C-alpha positions, 0 to 999 in steps of 0.5 A: 720793488723790482721787475717792470715797476722797479726799473730805475726810470719806470719806462713804459709805452703807453697811449693817451687819449685826444685833448678833446675826449678829456675835455668832454669827460671834464665838462660832461660828466660828474663824479660817480657817472658810469658809461659802458658799451657792450663788446665781445672777445673770443676765448682760446676754446672758441667761446664768444664772451660778451663783456661790458667795457665802461668808464668810471668818473671820479675826482682827481683829487678828493681831497680838493673841493671841485677838483677836476673829473678824470676817467678810470677804465674797467671791464665786467664779465658777468658770471656764467653761473646763477646765484651770488653775483659777488664780483672778483675785483682784478687789480693790476700790478706795476703801478703802470700796468693794465689787466685789460690786455687779454680782452683785446690781444690775441698773442698766446700770452694774453690768451692764457691770461684770459683763459684764467680770467674767465674761470673766476666767472664760476663764482661771480662777475668779474671786474678788471679796473684800471689804475688812475693815471694809466687808463686809456678810457681816462688818462695816461700820464707820461713824460717824454724825454731825451736823457743825456747819454752816460759816459762809457769811460767810467763805471756807472754808480747808483749816486749818478743815476740818482742825481739824473732821476732827480732831474728827470723827476723835476722836469716830469713835474713841470710838464704836467703842471695842468694836472693835480698830481697830488691825486695820484696815491694808492689811497685815492686808488682804493677809493676808485675801487669802493666807488666802482662797487657803489656805482655798480650796485655790489654790496661786497667784493672779493680782491684778486691783486698781483704785485702792486695789485696786492698793495693796492688790495691792502690799501682797500682792506685798510681803508674799507675792510667791510665791503671785502668778502675775501681776497686772493694776493699774490707777489705780495707787496705790503704797504710798507714793503714798497722797497725789497730788502736786499737780503731777502732778494738775495735769498731768493737767488740763493734758492735759485742757485741750489737747483742751478748747482745741481743741474748737469748741463751747468755742473762743468761750470760751477766754481767753488763756492757755486753762484754765490761764490761767483757773485763775491769773487766778481765783486771783489774783482771789480772792486780792485779795478774796473774792467774795459770791454771792447765792443765791435758793431758787426753792422757798422764796424763802430768800435766802443770801449765801455768800463764796468765796475762793481756798482754795475755788477750789483745792478746786473745781479738783480735785473728784473725777472722779465729781462732775465728769468731764473732759467736764464740768471745762472748762465749770466753770472757764470759768463762774467765769472769767467771774464766773458763780459760781451753780453753784459757790456752791451746791456749797460751800453744800452742803459747809458745810450740816453736815447729818447724814452717815456716815463709813465708818472703813475709809478713814481707818484704812488711809489714815493707817496707810499714811501717807507716807515724810518724803521724800515729805511734803517733796515734797507740801508743797513742790511747785510746783503746791501754790499752785494746788491746796493741800494738800487732798489729804493734809493732814487725814489727816497731821493725824489719823494719830496719832488713828487706832489703825490702826499706821503700816506703816513706811517700810520697807514703803512704799518699793518694792523690786525685784519679779520678778512679772510686772505689767501696769499700765493707767493714764490720762493724764487720771487726776486721782485717781491721776496716771499718774506713779504708774505710771511710777515703779514701772516700774523696780522690776518688771522683768517688767512691762508697761504700757499708757498710755491717752491721755484715760483718767480714773480708770477707764481700764481698764474704758473701754479694755476695753469699747471696744476688746476685743482689748485686754482679750483681750491682757490676759487672755492676759498674765494666763493665760500671760505672753504680751506680744506682743499688748499695746499700749504705748498706746491712746487714747479718743475725744475726749469731747463737752465741756459748754459753759458755760450762757451765751452766749459773750462778745463778743470784744474787738479 
């Protein structure tokens, strides 16, 4: 578990509906009701595309008779071809993300996402569904808080961060006592998909899920395999893999290192042992003694001294891809290796500042409910790469599982079983958010599956390869529509990125 959904405090920006609108949803609508309105969006090529924007009303907790009714937003884009209308149901990541933004935003990234989304019209209707508890057409569960600033004069620690998160979790649950937080699980999300299918009159669906969306897809495949015709899952996150294995994350970093170590711009900076050697060297240096970094604010003239230790470095090495993409990661590691700590120190100082933030609750509610089997937890805690990367990926979630009200889904649900539904998996071997071993471990359980390994693909490998090699997306669409697999490649490659170089001259070479 990395990237946006894996940040320690799962910070998100949200927009909640007004109390009056929520009250109306509770008193007027019944479970299974749907309301829709017509909107339109202009595609990059100028096409004006009509779509339906809707709200599905569902029980907040299906296990509780008379449960409060909540809204879950969705959008439907009708197929532009006659014939089979079986929809692709697009499941967003996170938890705490939405795939609705391309329908409303015009920035370049949203336009690219919209272009890909519209291509699914060629095989059927397109349905985009929100996550319960993270839907502007229903509710966005959040908790605004002002954490206590952490000291600058001693190194950070995973244990200290976990203690802080425990207190935040308790406060967040107490502040949302008017909601049944036990209803926010991936199983309930899977039932939302089935309820939407029924409400719109579809017999079968085709799933398309990325990251947590793939995990959500696994939940639908587990609870309702009979409704899924085929599936496309990327950034693969199985039900027992919410917390990533340190050695597998480190393996992705090793693969990034290979290309970085053969880059002409980075070559003058490479120490003996390359980037992995640099990581080990820095860790040993910080274990001997933390470093103190003096930072001066150029605007105010304020001077701060911040202490950085080995556990701070563990956290920095696996900073999410959105913060430090693969092309920037090697220069960051090399800068620290050569004692240029300022950029790292500024990041840590900002993390410790204790400024007011807002936490989306859907992330910890779902992730702690998914949890992990005892066998996998044992592997996580005894993994040989834990010395280098630590337990930042999972410790705080395991420690707060009993605080969040969402119930544990159980080991039987987490453990994979044989499933005949045809699935196309797409995974990048540079993915540090969901390592590609996740996908490999699922293949035996889906005997009708196919897999595409994207060399140099990071967490968004599917989007990147579909944009740059459109024939791969065409083959994936044919698979979703007909089950045809002949045109599907086994592996594809992205170009070597232009790696950033450190912002200082290369060191003089010693004889």
